[in-house]
Every structure is written in C-alpha cells, then in structure tokens.
N, C-alpha and C positions, 0 to 999 in steps of 0.2 A: 675642184677637180672636174676634168668635163664629164660628159654623161658617159661615153664611150669605156675610158679608164677608170671611173668607177663602176659600171657594169662588169668590165672584165674583171676587174679585182673583189667585187662582191661575189660573183661565180666560182673564181677560182679556190677564194678562202673557203664557200662553203661546200666545195667540191671535197677540203681535205678531210673534212669532218666525217669519222668513221660512221657505218651505218648504225652498229649499236646505240652509239652517241646520239645522231639524228633522231632515232626513235625516241629515246629517253627524252630528250630536248624537244622533242614535239610534244610530248605529255605534259611537259611543264608549260608551254605555252598554251596548250589547252586548259589547263586548271586556271591561268592568268586571264582567259580570254572567257571562259565562261560565266563567269556574272555580268558580263556584256550579252551574251547569248540569253540570257534570264530577263533582260531587258526590254527586248525584242522581238517580235512574231515574225517578221519577213526577213529574211538572212540571206543575203547573195554570198556568194562564197567559191573560191576557184577549188577544182579538182585538181590537188598535188600531183606531180610527175617527178622522176627522176630525185634529185636529191633537196627537193624543196622542202619546207617545211611542213609537216603531214598534215592534212585536212581531215583525216578521216574520221577521227574522235570528234572534230566539230561536226561533222554531217551526222554522224552516229548520233550525235545526242541530241540535233535537232530533228531527227527520225522519232527520237524515243519521246519527246518532249512535246512531240506535234505543232512543230515551228513549222513555217514555210521555209524550205530551203530550196534557192534558188542555185542555179548553176549554170555557167556561159557556154554557149555554141560561137565557134569563130566563125565569124561570117567574111567577107572581103576585106571590110574595113574597120569593123567594129564588134560588139560582143552582142550576143541576143540572151537573153535569160528564160530558161526553163526550170518549172516549179520539179522536184524528184522526190519520189517518197522513199527510194532505197539505192542503193547500189547497182540493183541491178535494172535501173532505168537508164544506164550507162553503156557507151560502147565508145571503143578508139575512134577518135575524130581526127581532123586535121592537127597536123604536129606530133602525133603519136599521145593529145590528152584525150581522155576521156571524155566522152560527152552525151548531152541528153539525147535520146531518140523516143520520138513520138509522144512525147511531154508537152503539157501546156506552157506557151511563152506567157513571161508576167512582166507588165509593163518596169524599166527599170525606175521609175519614178516612187514605185509602190514598197521597193527595197528599202528598208530603215537602217538596216546594217550592211555595209559592204567587206569583206574580210579579201585582199588583194595580197597577190603573191609582189616578191619584188628580189630584185637579185642584188642592189645596193640600198641603204639608206644613210641618211646625217640626222645631225643632231636637230634640224629644222624640219623634220619630217617630209623633207623630199625624197622621193624614191626613184631609182629605176627600176623598169621591168626590163623587157628582152628588147626592146627597142621599136617597136611598133605601134606605141599608142593605144593600143586596145582600150586598156581601163582608164587613160586622161578621157577616152571619147563617151565613158558612160557613168563616169563620178560625176555625181550632183550636188548640190549645195546641201539637200537635206537629206544627205546620206551621212551616217558615222563611217566614218572610213578610216578601215583599221589593218595596218599590213601586220603581216606575222612574219619573223624572219629569224636568223640565227647570230649571236651576237657578231659573229665573224664577219656578217658583213655591211659593217658599219664603217663608213669612211667620213674622213673629218668634214668634207663639203662637197655638193653637188652643185654643179652651176647650171640651177635649173633655167629652162626658159619660159616664156611669159605663157604658153599653155599646160604648160605642167602642172596638175594640180596636187599639191600637197595633201599628205594625209591629217586624220586628226591625231593619231595615235599611233603606234608602232610597237606590238607588244613580242618581247624576246627574251630568248633565253639562251 
C-alpha cells in the first residue's frame, strides 16, 4: 500500500477509538514499554497530541526516575531535541504541538531510546508519520527506535522508500 493511503487509513482508524479506550490502552502501552525505559538513561520521546498514543505517563516516568527526557522542537526541515524536567517546560509550538521552551539542546546522537509517533505501521516495522519526514531525518543507527501505536493503525504492507528508516520495534495495544 502506498504511504499516503496507509497514513490515511491508520489515522482514520485511530480517530474512531473512543477517548476512554485510548487512555486505557495508552496505559497498557506504557506498561509494555516501561522495561525499556529502565534500560536506558537518555530517552527521546514525542509529546502526544490529539488522538495519538499518549506519552504523558512515559515522560512522567522519566522525570520521576531521573532519566534524561528529550522532546522535539520542530524546525524548518527537521527536529531539534531539548532536555525537559517537567511538563512546565512545554508551550504550544508549530502545528499546535507542545514544544520545549528555553531548554538545553541535546545532540541527537546522545539519545539512546527514541520513541516515535506514527500514523500507520506494518509487520516489517515500517511506519508512516504525517508525511514531512521529520523523524526520518533524526533517526540514527545507534538509537533503539520504538514506535507506539494502537493495533487499529496496523496495515498489511507499506511501500517504503529507500530513505524511510524502519523501527526496531512497535509497542501496541
């Protein structure tokens, strides 16, 4: 399936999940990914918006355990990650996404575990995002690359391009 259709299908299916169910299943995703959080010290994580798998528990766990939590700021063509210590370090930014303000930048190659959003995924750990390639521009071989999603976002196959970086794993509920 081409990426545009996979993205459309995944986003549509995700939008049909009732809010209470998304909250419950986001908690299940957190429980599944928590062992990974314990293995790494520097964690890159998106700040969830709208009906995405919620990352609040993941980020709060990082704050509580003294992990280095790095979240993205959107620039013209890529992402720049900043260290945050609480949700108070965030303010609405580009695309309505909560972004860090006045927080130190961390080089992307220092991030050990990168938790990425997705609109759809397949059995080969290919993903679609929102179509701008921001995450593909920062994912490095040294990162453990984990996507989090709801099972409804699964599609049979995504026709990935050579520049698309597959994830190492996808945690779903």
